[in-house]
C-alpha positions as CSV (number, residue, x, y, z in Angstrom):
1,M,0.0,0.0,0.0
2,K,1.4,3.4,-1.0
3,T,-0.3,5.5,1.7
4,Q,2.4,7.3,3.6
5,K,0.3,8.5,6.6
6,I,-2.9,7.7,8.3
7,I,-4.2,10.2,10.8
8,T,-6.6,9.4,13.6
9,V,-8.5,12.6,14.1
10,K,-9.0,13.6,17.8
11,P,-11.4,13.9,19.4
12,Q,-13.8,11.5,17.7
13,G,-16.2,8.7,18.5
14,Y,-18.4,8.3,21.6
15,C,-19.4,11.4,23.4
16,G,-20.3,11.6,27.1
17,G,-24.0,11.4,26.4
18,V,-23.7,8.3,24.4
19,L,-21.5,6.6,27.0
20,K,-24.0,7.5,29.6
21,A,-26.9,6.1,27.6
22,I,-25.2,2.8,26.9
23,E,-24.1,2.4,30.5
24,T,-27.6,3.3,31.7
25,A,-29.1,0.5,29.5
26,K,-26.6,-2.1,30.8
27,Q,-27.1,-1.1,34.4
28,T,-30.9,-1.3,33.9
29,R,-30.5,-4.9,32.8
30,D,-28.3,-5.6,35.9
31,T,-30.9,-4.0,38.2
32,Y,-33.8,-5.8,36.6
33,P,-32.4,-9.2,35.4
34,N,-35.8,-10.7,34.7
35,K,-37.8,-7.7,33.6
36,K,-38.8,-6.9,30.0
37,I,-36.8,-3.9,28.8
38,T,-37.8,-1.9,25.8
39,I,-36.0,1.2,24.4
40,L,-38.3,3.8,22.9
41,G,-36.5,4.3,19.6
42,N,-32.8,3.7,19.0
43,L,-30.8,4.3,22.1
44,V,-28.2,6.0,20.0
45,H,-28.1,6.3,16.2
46,N,-26.0,3.2,15.4
47,Q,-27.5,-0.1,14.4
48,Y,-24.5,-2.1,15.8
49,V,-25.1,-0.7,19.2
50,K,-28.7,-1.8,18.8
51,K,-27.6,-5.3,17.9
52,A,-25.2,-5.4,20.8
53,L,-28.0,-4.4,23.2
54,Q,-30.1,-7.3,21.9
55,A,-27.4,-9.6,23.4
56,Y,-28.5,-8.1,26.8
57,H,-32.1,-9.0,25.9
58,I,-32.9,-5.3,25.6
59,D,-35.4,-4.7,22.8
60,T,-35.7,-1.6,20.6
61,I,-38.8,-0.4,18.9
62,E,-38.5,2.1,16.1
63,D,-40.8,3.4,13.4
64,K,-39.9,6.5,11.4
65,T,-43.5,7.1,10.6
66,K,-44.5,7.5,14.3
67,T,-43.6,10.1,17.0
68,R,-42.2,8.9,20.3
69,Y,-45.7,9.6,21.8
70,E,-47.3,7.3,19.2
71,L,-44.6,4.7,19.5
72,L,-45.2,4.4,23.2
73,D,-48.5,2.6,22.5
74,E,-46.5,-0.5,21.5
75,I,-45.0,-0.9,24.9
76,K,-47.5,-2.7,27.1
77,D,-45.5,-3.5,30.3
78,G,-42.1,-3.7,31.9
79,I,-39.4,-1.0,31.6
80,V,-39.1,1.7,29.0
81,I,-35.8,3.4,28.4
82,F,-35.9,6.9,26.9
83,T,-33.1,7.4,24.4
84,A,-30.1,9.8,24.6
85,H,-32.1,12.1,22.4
86,G,-34.7,12.9,25.1
87,V,-38.5,12.9,25.0
88,S,-41.1,15.6,25.5
89,P,-42.9,16.0,28.8
90,K,-46.0,14.5,27.2
91,V,-44.2,11.2,26.5
92,Y,-42.9,11.1,30.0
93,E,-46.4,11.6,31.5
94,K,-48.0,9.0,29.1
95,A,-45.4,6.4,30.1
96,K,-46.1,7.0,33.8
97,E,-49.9,6.7,33.2
98,K,-49.3,3.3,31.5
99,G,-47.7,2.1,34.7
100,L,-44.3,1.5,33.1
101,I,-41.0,1.7,34.9
102,L,-39.2,4.7,33.5
103,V,-35.5,4.9,32.9
104,D,-34.2,8.1,31.3
105,A,-31.0,7.9,29.3
106,S,-31.3,11.4,27.9
107,C,-28.1,13.3,27.2
108,P,-27.6,16.1,29.8
109,F,-27.1,18.6,27.0
110,V,-30.4,17.7,25.5
111,L,-32.1,18.1,28.9
112,Q,-30.4,21.5,29.2
113,T,-31.9,22.6,25.9
114,Q,-35.4,21.4,27.0
115,K,-35.1,23.3,30.2
116,I,-34.1,26.5,28.5
117,V,-36.9,26.2,26.0
118,K,-39.5,25.6,28.7
119,Q,-38.3,28.7,30.7
120,Y,-38.9,30.9,27.7
121,L,-42.2,29.3,26.9
122,D,-43.3,30.0,30.5
123,Q,-42.4,33.7,29.8
124,D,-44.7,33.7,26.7
125,Y,-41.9,33.6,24.1
126,S,-42.3,31.9,20.7
127,I,-39.4,29.5,20.0
128,F,-37.6,29.2,16.8
129,Y,-35.8,25.9,17.0
130,I,-33.3,25.0,14.3
131,G,-33.1,21.3,13.8
132,K,-33.9,18.3,11.7
133,N,-37.6,17.3,11.1
134,K,-38.5,14.0,12.7
135,H,-35.1,13.7,14.5
136,P,-35.9,12.4,18.0
137,E,-34.0,15.2,19.7
138,A,-35.7,17.8,17.7
139,E,-39.1,16.1,18.2
140,S,-38.6,16.3,21.9
141,I,-38.5,20.1,21.6
142,Y,-40.9,21.0,18.8
143,T,-43.7,18.9,20.3
144,M,-43.6,20.7,23.6
145,S,-45.8,23.6,22.4
146,D,-47.5,25.0,19.3
147,R,-45.4,28.1,20.0
148,V,-42.2,26.1,19.0
149,Y,-41.5,26.5,15.3
150,L,-39.1,24.0,13.7
151,I,-36.7,25.7,11.3
152,E,-34.6,23.5,9.0
153,P,-31.5,24.9,7.3
154,K,-32.3,26.3,3.9
155,K,-36.0,26.4,4.7
156,D,-38.2,29.4,5.0
157,I,-38.2,31.3,8.3
158,P,-41.8,31.7,9.7
159,I,-43.5,35.0,9.8
160,I,-45.2,35.6,13.1
161,Q,-46.5,38.7,14.9
162,T,-44.7,39.0,18.3
163,N,-41.7,40.8,19.8
164,K,-40.8,37.9,22.0
165,I,-38.8,35.3,20.1
166,F,-36.2,33.0,21.5
167,V,-33.9,31.1,19.0
168,T,-32.0,27.9,19.8
169,N,-31.0,24.7,18.1
170,Q,-30.5,20.9,18.0
171,T,-27.2,20.0,19.7
172,T,-25.8,18.1,16.8
173,M,-26.2,20.6,14.0
174,S,-23.4,22.0,11.8
175,I,-21.7,25.1,13.2
176,Y,-21.9,26.5,9.7
177,D,-25.7,25.9,9.3
178,I,-26.5,27.4,12.7
179,Q,-24.7,30.6,12.1
180,D,-26.3,31.0,8.6
181,V,-29.8,30.6,10.0
182,F,-29.0,32.8,13.0
183,E,-28.0,35.6,10.6
184,Q,-31.2,35.2,8.5
185,I,-33.4,35.3,11.6
186,K,-31.5,38.4,12.9
187,E,-32.4,40.2,9.6
188,K,-36.1,39.6,10.1
189,Y,-36.3,39.6,13.9
190,P,-33.5,41.9,15.3
191,Q,-35.2,41.8,18.7
192,A,-34.8,38.0,19.0
193,I,-32.8,36.3,21.7
194,F,-30.2,33.8,20.5
195,H,-28.8,30.8,22.3
196,D,-26.4,28.4,20.5
197,E,-26.9,25.0,21.9
198,I,-24.5,23.0,19.8
199,C,-22.9,20.7,22.4
200,N,-19.2,20.8,23.1
201,A,-18.7,17.3,21.8
202,T,-20.2,18.1,18.5
203,R,-18.3,21.4,18.2
204,V,-14.9,20.0,19.0
205,R,-15.3,17.1,16.6
206,Q,-16.3,19.5,13.8
207,Q,-13.4,21.8,14.6
208,A,-10.9,18.9,14.6
209,I,-11.9,18.4,10.9
210,L,-11.5,22.1,10.1
211,D,-8.1,22.0,11.7
212,L,-6.8,19.2,9.4
213,K,-4.0,20.2,7.0
214,D,-2.8,18.7,3.8
215,V,-5.2,15.7,3.9
216,D,-6.0,13.9,0.7
217,C,-8.9,11.9,2.0
218,L,-11.1,11.8,5.1
219,I,-13.1,8.7,6.2
220,V,-16.1,9.3,8.5
221,V,-17.3,6.2,10.3
222,G,-20.9,6.4,11.3
223,D,-24.4,5.2,10.9
224,P,-26.3,6.8,8.0
225,T,-29.1,7.7,10.5
226,S,-26.6,9.6,12.7
227,N,-27.1,13.4,12.3
228,N,-23.8,14.2,13.9
229,S,-21.9,11.8,11.6
230,Q,-23.5,13.4,8.6
231,K,-22.6,16.8,9.8
232,L,-19.0,15.8,10.0
233,V,-19.2,14.9,6.3
234,D,-20.7,18.3,5.5
235,I,-18.1,20.1,7.5
236,A,-15.3,18.2,5.7
237,K,-16.7,19.1,2.3
238,K,-17.0,22.8,3.3
239,A,-13.4,22.6,4.5
240,N,-12.5,21.6,0.9
241,I,-11.0,18.2,1.8
242,P,-10.8,16.7,-1.7
243,N,-12.1,13.2,-1.0
244,V,-14.6,12.5,1.8
245,F,-16.1,9.0,2.4
246,S,-19.0,8.2,4.7
247,I,-18.9,4.6,5.8
248,Q,-20.6,2.5,8.4
249,T,-18.0,-0.3,9.0
250,V,-14.9,-1.8,7.5
251,D,-17.1,-3.9,5.2
252,D,-17.9,-0.7,3.2
253,I,-14.3,-0.2,2.0
254,D,-11.6,-1.9,-0.1
255,R,-8.0,-1.1,0.8
256,K,-7.1,-1.0,-2.9
257,D,-9.3,2.0,-3.4
258,F,-7.2,4.1,-1.0
259,E,-3.8,3.3,-2.3
260,Q,-3.8,6.5,-4.4
261,Y,-3.9,8.7,-1.3
262,Q,-0.8,9.7,0.6
263,T,-2.5,11.1,3.7
264,I,-5.7,9.6,5.0
265,A,-7.6,11.0,8.1
266,I,-10.1,8.9,9.9
267,T,-12.8,10.2,12.2
268,S,-16.2,8.9,13.5
269,G,-19.5,10.2,14.8
270,A,-20.4,10.5,18.4
271,S,-22.5,7.4,18.4
272,T,-19.9,5.2,16.6
273,P,-18.3,2.4,18.6
274,T,-14.5,2.8,18.8
275,Y,-14.3,-0.9,18.0
276,L,-15.7,-0.3,14.5
277,T,-13.4,2.7,13.8
278,N,-10.4,0.7,15.0
279,Q,-11.2,-2.0,12.5
280,V,-11.1,0.5,9.7
281,R,-7.8,2.0,10.8
282,D,-6.2,-1.4,11.3
283,Y,-7.4,-2.7,8.0
284,L,-5.9,0.3,6.1
285,T,-2.7,0.3,8.2
286,N,-1.7,-3.3,8.3
287,P,-1.5,-6.0,5.6
288,I,-4.3,-8.1,7.2
289,E,-7.5,-9.7,6.0
290,K,-10.6,-7.6,6.4
291,P,-11.6,-8.2,10.0
292,K,-15.0,-9.7,11.0
293,I,-17.4,-7.7,13.1
294,R,-18.0,-9.4,16.4
295,I,-21.2,-8.0,17.9
296,Q,-20.2,-9.2,21.4
297,E,-17.3,-6.8,21.3
298,I,-19.2,-3.7,20.3
299,L,-20.0,-2.5,23.8
């Protein structure tokens, strides 16, 4: 292989919120060894984490056509785990009314955003929330009130008649996208209050890509459903890295396709197991057969 250098971008991989969510799920099984445990949606956006949790007899229900509130109807008994992305207060109350045992694996940064939004709603503000439609984190916010307006990047900003507007965002958005939308809102609503809620884990992972120098190729390891992973791809393209590849596992690449690059950088999304990223790096670095993915080693 002609590649001269392979760079492991730092930081990358699991963030604190993901680690907390996975540990919470495992501890729940330890605490309730014989109880039925169901996760309301994917605990984190990685299908290999989902498969690994099945080994702990922890089930996941997911349906992209349903909200978390609607999906909750499918859990009849036992324990429900709320995912790292958080849920709205309505979901929380419905789960209690069903008599389920509640375990909240929400990321602290998501809970912080929910708290801030509620504070401004209580002060009669309208909320402009920049996020991704139907993403569970965004859903936990924009379903809180009909005074929360979801704004997606490159979409129209709503026209409303009020002087009390609070603007915030999903924690895993692109730093570029957020600033662009903030500026557009400022033009229409100069009186608006702005609060950037991109979490530090997202910010430093994006900045690490922007700081790369003289890289021929970047590989982003992450699940296609992971918003933070896709934003790393977007950031890399805006940083003019000439070749950017989004993959899920080592199975998605062939070493021969990378022989043309002298400097390869590898990063991964905040919900990507280190095990999967290491397999990609080892396969490109060493003259070995493509490694097999062992689900029992994911967690």
